[in-house]
Backbone as JSON, one array per atom type, in Angstrom:
{
  "sequence": "XXXXXXXXXXXXXXXXXXXXXXXXXXXXXXXXXXXXXXXX",
  "N": [[-13.93, -22.1, -3.57], [-13.57, -20.93, -0.13], [-15.53, -18.37, 2.06], [-13.7, -17.02, 3.85], [-11.11, -17.36, 2.84], [-11.41, -15.97, 0.46], [-12.06, -13.25, 1.33], [-9.56, -12.83, 2.6], [-8.04, -12.71, 0.36], [-8.93, -10.6, -1.1], [-8.65, -8.46, 0.58], [-5.62, -8.31, 0.59], [-5.18, -7.82, -1.97], [-6.36, -5.28, -1.91], [-4.8, -3.71, -0.35], [-2.36, -3.92, -1.62], [-3.24, -2.39, -3.94], [-3.52, 0.2, -2.88], [-1.02, 0.69, -2.12], [0.42, 0.91, -4.48], [-1.08, 2.89, -5.9], [-0.42, 5.16, -4.24], [2.43, 5.3, -4.52], [2.43, 6.02, -7.34], [0.89, 8.39, -7.54], [2.45, 10.18, -5.77], [4.85, 10.21, -7.07], [6.88, 8.49, -6.39], [9.6, 6.1, -5.73], [9.61, 2.61, -5.11], [10.53, 1.65, -1.68], [12.03, -0.69, -0.21], [12.6, -1.29, 2.65], [11.03, 0.79, 3.89], [9.69, 2.74, 6.58], [6.96, 3.84, 7.89], [6.34, 6.87, 9.61], [4.51, 7.93, 12.37], [2.46, 10.88, 12.54], [2.61, 13.44, 15.01]],
  "CA": [[-12.96, -21.21, -2.37], [-14.44, -20.35, 0.97], [-15.56, -17.0, 2.08], [-12.67, -16.62, 4.31], [-10.02, -17.21, 1.76], [-11.78, -14.82, -0.5], [-11.91, -12.16, 2.04], [-8.3, -12.36, 2.84], [-7.37, -12.43, -0.98], [-9.52, -9.27, -1.53], [-7.82, -7.59, 1.58], [-4.38, -8.23, 0.43], [-5.12, -7.05, -3.32], [-6.66, -3.91, -1.54], [-3.54, -3.07, 0.25], [-1.31, -3.8, -2.97], [-3.42, -1.17, -4.87], [-3.41, 1.52, -2.13], [0.33, 1.11, -2.09], [0.78, 1.31, -5.97], [-1.76, 4.16, -6.06], [0.36, 6.1, -3.59], [3.61, 5.32, -5.11], [2.33, 6.66, -8.39], [0.34, 9.56, -7.19], [3.44, 10.95, -5.13], [5.93, 9.98, -7.98], [8.13, 8.04, -5.56], [9.97, 4.78, -6.08], [9.31, 1.58, -3.85], [11.55, 1.34, -0.78], [11.87, -2.05, 0.58], [12.67, -1.19, 4.32], [10.49, 2.07, 4.38], [8.9, 2.52, 7.7], [6.03, 5.15, 8.11], [6.4, 7.57, 10.95], [3.28, 8.57, 12.81], [2.74, 12.37, 12.93], [2.3, 14.02, 16.5]],
  "C": [[-14.0, -20.76, -1.37], [-14.51, -19.1, 1.26], [-14.25, -16.32, 2.84], [-11.23, -16.27, 3.6], [-10.32, -15.97, 0.81], [-11.67, -13.34, 0.17], [-10.44, -11.67, 2.28], [-7.63, -12.09, 1.45], [-7.82, -10.85, -1.46], [-8.79, -8.26, -0.56], [-6.48, -7.37, 1.21], [-4.26, -7.71, -0.94], [-5.51, -5.43, -2.95], [-5.5, -3.02, -1.01], [-2.43, -2.9, -0.92], [-1.83, -2.66, -3.72], [-3.37, -0.1, -4.21], [-1.9, 1.64, -2.24], [0.95, 1.69, -3.47], [0.22, 2.65, -6.19], [-0.84, 5.31, -5.42], [1.62, 6.4, -4.07], [3.43, 6.32, -6.5], [1.91, 8.05, -8.37], [1.38, 10.37, -6.66], [4.85, 10.86, -5.96], [7.23, 9.43, -7.06], [8.49, 6.51, -6.09], [9.81, 3.71, -4.65], [10.6, 1.59, -2.97], [11.24, 0.18, 0.03], [11.9, -1.98, 2.01], [11.98, 0.34, 4.73], [9.7, 1.76, 5.71], [8.2, 4.05, 7.97], [6.24, 5.64, 9.47], [5.09, 8.22, 11.28], [3.31, 10.14, 13.3], [2.24, 12.49, 14.44], [1.28, 15.1, 16.41]]
}
């Protein structure tokens, strides 16, 4: 596997891990159409 593909896979795994951690830490259920609102 080349380096670019490896970096992409690690990046996607990182994003998934952060999403799962946030859901567990805040005791929330996954919402498919959730849109984050930027605080002002």
